[in-house]
N, C-alpha and C positions, 0 to 999 in steps of 0.2 A: 504494500500500500504506500503510495507516494504521499509526500507532505502536501501536495496540491489537491488531493482528493477530499471533498467534503461529504461526509455521510449524513443521512437523514437522522439517524439515531444511534447512540451508543448506550449499552447497558453495562453498568458496573456491578458485577456479582452474578454468580451462577447457582444460587440457591433457588428455593421455591418461587420467590417473588420475581427474581431476575429471569428465570427460564419461562415463567408464565408470560411475562412482558415480552420475551423474545418470540414466543409462539404467536401472540396476538399481533405484534408489529411485523412479524414475518408474514403472517396471513394477509396483512395490509400492504404487502409488497414494499416494505420499507427497508428490507435487507439489513436488519440490525446486526451490529457487531457486539458480541458479548465478551467482555474482559473478565476472565474467571477469577482473578485475584488470588490472594494468598491462602484462601480456604475454599477451593473448588467444591461446589455442591452445598456449601453452607453447613449448618448443623445437622441436616438430614444425612449428610455423608458419614457421620459417626453415630447414627442412630440405627438400632437393629430393627425390630419389628414395629411398623407403623400400622396401627389398627383403626385409626379414626379419620383416615383420608377417604372421602367418598369414592365409591366405585371399586373398592377392594374388600369384599366381604370376608375374606380369610386373612386380610392384612397383607402388607408388602414390606420388604426390607427397605430401609431408608436409601441406601446407595442404589438399589434397583429402581426405586421411584425417581430418583434424580437422573439416572441414566436414561430412563424412558422419556423424561421431559427433555433431555438433551437431544435425543433422537427425533422427537417431535418438532423441536425448534429448528433443527437442521433441515428436516423435511420441508419446512416452510421458508427456507432460505436464510436462516440465521447463520452467522459465522461465529464460531467459538475460538477464542484466542487465549492461550495461557500467558497472561501478562499482569503486572502489578502497576497500579497508578503511582507515578512518582510525584507529579504536580499537575495542577489544573488552573486554567485561566477562565474565570467566569465573568470577566469585566466587559466582554463584548461578544456578539455572535458573528460568525460561528464560534463555538467554544473550542478551546485548544486543550488537549490532553497529552501530557508527556508520559510515555511508557518506556523510558530508557533512551535508546537511540532514535526512537520514532516519535513523531508528533502527529496526533490524530485530530482532525477538525470535524465537528459535528454540529448540526443545526439544533438538535435536542439531545437531552441526556436523561437517562433513568438511573437513579442511584439505588441500588439494591444490594449494597455491600454488607448488610446485616449487622448483628451484634454478637459478640463472643461471650459465652458464659465465663464467669470468674471461677477458677478452679483453685484447689489447695496446692497444686503443682507438686504433688507427691508422685514418685515413679509408679507406685502400686496403684494409685488412683487413676493415673493416665492409662495404665495397662488394662483397667477394668471399666473404662467408659463404654457404656452400651451393654455391659455384662453385670449389671447391678449397681453401677455408679451412673448417675444421671443428673441433669440440671432441669428436668421438666417433669413436675408431678402430674400435670394434666396429661402428658403424653404417656407416661410409664407407670402411673399409679396402679392401674389394673393388675400389672404383673406382680405387685406386692401383696396381692390378696392372701390373707391368712398368715402373713409373716410379720416378724418384728423388724422395724426399720429405724433408720436415723435420718434426721434432717439437720443440716449444718447451716447455722446462721442465727442472727438475733434481731432482724428487722421485720417489718410487716410482711414481706414476701415469705420469710421463714414461717411465720405464724399462719399465714394463709395456706401454705403448702402442708404444714403439719395438720391443720384442721381438715383440709381436703383429703389427706391420706388416711385419716381415721375411717373413711368409708371402706377402705380395703384392708389396711394393716390391723393386726391385733394389738400392736403397741407401737407408739411413735416416741422416740427419744430425740429431743431437740438439744443439740450441742452448740453452745455459745462460748467463744474463746474469752469473753469478758464476763465480769460479774453483773454488769449492767446490760440492758437491752436497748436497741435503737427503735424497737417497735413502738407504735402508738399504744397508749394506755389501754384503750378499748380492745385492741387486737391481742395484746399480751394477756389481759384478764380473761378473754374468751378462751385462749389456748390453755392457760393455766387451770381453768375450771373444767376442762375436758378430762374425763376419767381415763382415756386411753393415751394421754400425752404426759410424758415425764420430761424433766429438764436436768441437764448437766451444764453448770456454769463454770467459768474459769478453766475450761477444758479444751484441749486441742486434739485433733486426730493426727497420730504419728504415722500410721500405716493402715492400709486396707488389706485385710487378709483374704487369700483365695486366688492369688495371681496364677499359681500353678494349676489350679482347678478351673481357672477362667470363670469364676463365679464368686461373688462376695460371700465370705464365710464369717466375717466379723470385723471389728475395728480395734486397733491398739490405740488407746487413748491415754492422755496424760493430764493430770491436774496441774495447772500452772502455778498454784500456790504451794502445794506440798511436794510436787515433783513425782508423785506416785503414778505409776503406769498400771493399766489394767486392760482387760479384754472385754469389749461390749459385743455380745453375740447378736448380730443383726444380719439380715440377708440383702438389704438394699441400703445405699447411701444416696440421699438426695441433697444436692448442693443448692442453697438458696442464699448466696452471698452476692448476688447481683450480676449484671451483664455490662459489657463495655461496647458501646456503639462504635462501629468502624467508620468514624466520621472525622477523624483527625485532619484529613486532607482538605476538609471544607471549613475548618475553623477560620473565622474572619471573613468568609465569603457568603456563608448561609447562616441563618438564624438557628442556633442550637439551644436546647434547654440546659439547665444546670448540670445535668449528667451527661451531656454530649449528644443527645438524640436530636435528629434534624426536626425542626418545626416546619410544618406545612401549613398553607393557608386554610383557614376555616378548619382547625384541627379537631373536628368532631368526626369520629370514624365513619359514620353512616353517610356523611355528606361531603367530606373534603375530597378534593381532586388530586391531592398529593403534590401540588405545585409549590415550589420554593421561590425561585426567580423565574421570569418568563422562559418557558421551554425546558426547565429543569424540574424533574419530578422525583420524589422519594417514595419508596414503597418497601414493605416488609419490615423486618425487625429494626432497621436503622431509624425508623420513625414511629414504631409501635412498641411502647414500653409496657403495654397492658396485656395484650392477648398472646402474642408470640407463638402462634400456631401455624402449622404448614398451610392450612386451608385459608386462614386470614391473610397470610403472606401472599398466597396465590391470588386471592381476591384483590388485594391492593396492587399487585403487579398487573393484573388485568386492567384496573382503573387507570393506572399510570400509562399503559400502552394506548388505551382509547383516548386519553387526553393528549398524548403525543400526536396521534393521528389527526385529532381535531385541530391542534395547534399548527401543524404543518399545512393543513388545508386552509386555515385562516391566513397563513402567511405565503400562500401562493404555490405550495408544493403539492 
């Protein structure tokens, strides 16, 4: 691709929202270019069985779902490119994207680069992601049915996930590294009042057991005050310590909230069109801090694609 080529649209990210946007813009004959980024396939690429995506009554493996979406996007004329965005100029149209030695110019841009879950960064944890270690209670809670599990975190998200998981698990242990909680008073009281939820404070997870078995067999935990280590017998570990939006490249160019999520115009999910500045649309987890589901990401990718098509028509393309 030469520096003189101006594309109709470029999509940053190849997760559920980006690939849905690619399918729709491809069918509109816009020949979208999808830059896959540093996490090709997004969080679904490290997810095992997806049971809540419509159309798959027996469920589907996350990587397989992403691969099917890629094939569908390519079928409609999308080009997928393994590349990472180095810098971007949104000061004038067409917009300029630098991806190393190459500069791409585009009339519109769809930002679907997602948000990355925060992890404890333990080698044993990383080895068991998708095998009993997860960052999505809504996605994987069903698999914890009849089991004892742990939720890591001390904020509202941790309380919400712990309460949600009591629908499935026989016992939920919330592990918080501090003695104090960041959760709101009402959420903390609600969780503490639930008979299936117990709390361990001033406690850290030192190791997730079960790497050799490829299945969580327990947690080696440590009391930060006494230094005493013990084993917590659980079958699942749910991380609820937040997400990091992959929006650093847009700082100072687009409006971000206090946690770095991209703010879109009319940010009410049922009515917003995903636009940030003219011709630039955000979709998926990079602008959605509430739902973070594959199906909602796909829906917002669809909306962004339809808005791109409308924008180009209005500007004579």
